[in-house]
C-alpha positions as CSV (number, residue, x, y, z in Angstrom):
1,P,54.2,-58.2,-28.2
2,A,57.6,-59.9,-27.7
3,S,59.4,-56.9,-29.1
4,G,57.9,-54.7,-26.4
5,R,56.4,-52.4,-29.0
6,V,52.8,-51.2,-28.7
7,S,50.5,-52.3,-31.5
8,Y,47.7,-50.1,-32.6
9,R,44.3,-51.5,-33.9
10,P,43.2,-50.3,-37.3
11,E,39.6,-49.2,-37.8
12,F,38.0,-48.2,-41.1
13,E,35.4,-45.4,-40.8
14,G,32.7,-43.9,-43.0
15,D,33.9,-43.2,-46.5
16,A,36.9,-45.5,-46.1
17,L,34.6,-48.5,-45.7
18,V,32.9,-47.7,-49.0
19,Q,36.2,-46.9,-50.7
20,L,37.6,-50.3,-49.7
21,N,35.0,-52.0,-52.0
22,G,36.3,-50.1,-55.1
23,L,39.9,-51.1,-54.7
24,P,41.4,-53.6,-57.3
25,E,42.9,-56.7,-55.7
26,A,46.5,-55.5,-56.0
27,G,45.6,-52.2,-54.4
28,F,43.7,-53.9,-51.6
29,D,46.7,-56.2,-50.9
30,A,49.1,-53.2,-50.9
31,L,46.8,-51.4,-48.5
32,V,46.7,-54.3,-46.1
33,E,50.6,-54.5,-46.2
34,R,50.8,-50.7,-45.4
35,V,48.3,-50.9,-42.6
36,A,50.2,-53.9,-41.1
37,V,53.3,-51.6,-40.8
38,L,51.3,-48.6,-39.5
39,V,49.9,-50.6,-36.6
40,L,53.4,-50.8,-35.3
41,E,54.7,-47.4,-36.6
42,P,51.7,-45.0,-36.8
43,W,54.0,-42.0,-36.9
44,D,55.7,-43.2,-40.1
45,A,53.4,-41.0,-42.2
46,A,53.2,-37.3,-43.1
47,V,51.1,-34.9,-41.2
48,I,48.1,-33.7,-43.2
49,P,48.2,-29.9,-44.1
50,P,46.9,-27.3,-43.5
51,A,45.9,-27.9,-39.9
52,N,49.2,-29.7,-39.1
53,D,47.6,-31.7,-36.2
54,P,50.1,-34.5,-35.7
55,A,47.3,-37.0,-35.0
56,Y,46.1,-36.6,-38.7
57,R,48.4,-38.5,-41.1
58,R,48.6,-39.5,-44.7
59,T,50.8,-42.0,-46.5
60,V,51.0,-43.7,-49.9
61,F,50.6,-47.5,-50.2
62,G,51.7,-49.9,-52.9
63,A,53.7,-48.7,-55.9
64,G,51.7,-45.5,-56.0
65,Y,48.3,-47.4,-55.8
66,G,46.8,-44.9,-53.5
67,L,46.7,-42.6,-50.5
68,L,45.6,-43.5,-47.1
69,S,44.5,-40.9,-44.5
70,F,44.1,-41.7,-40.9
71,R,44.0,-40.3,-37.4
72,V,46.1,-41.7,-34.6
73,D,44.0,-42.1,-31.4
74,E,46.8,-42.3,-28.9
75,A,44.5,-42.8,-25.9
76,S,42.8,-46.0,-27.2
77,K,45.8,-47.1,-29.4
78,V,43.6,-47.1,-32.6
79,I,44.4,-45.9,-36.1
80,R,41.2,-44.5,-37.5
81,I,41.3,-44.8,-41.3
82,F,38.9,-42.3,-42.8
83,D,39.9,-41.9,-46.5
84,I,41.4,-44.1,-49.2
85,L,42.2,-42.6,-52.6
């Protein structure tokens, strides 16, 4: 990228693929907006307790529409989204 920042690639896995189908349109749009930010700033999310592994993160999206859980795969520069509530 022109800014020199590394961009990560988002991948939806397992349950998250199924959960995408149940989102209302406004929730889906909010999710897409949040993921667009996360591909540039994957560490801009809270570490998931109780394991406190920094690769596992959770963040809200939209105006409280939902919760997005993902794992940052630093080696392949991929954000693996595994849960959407």
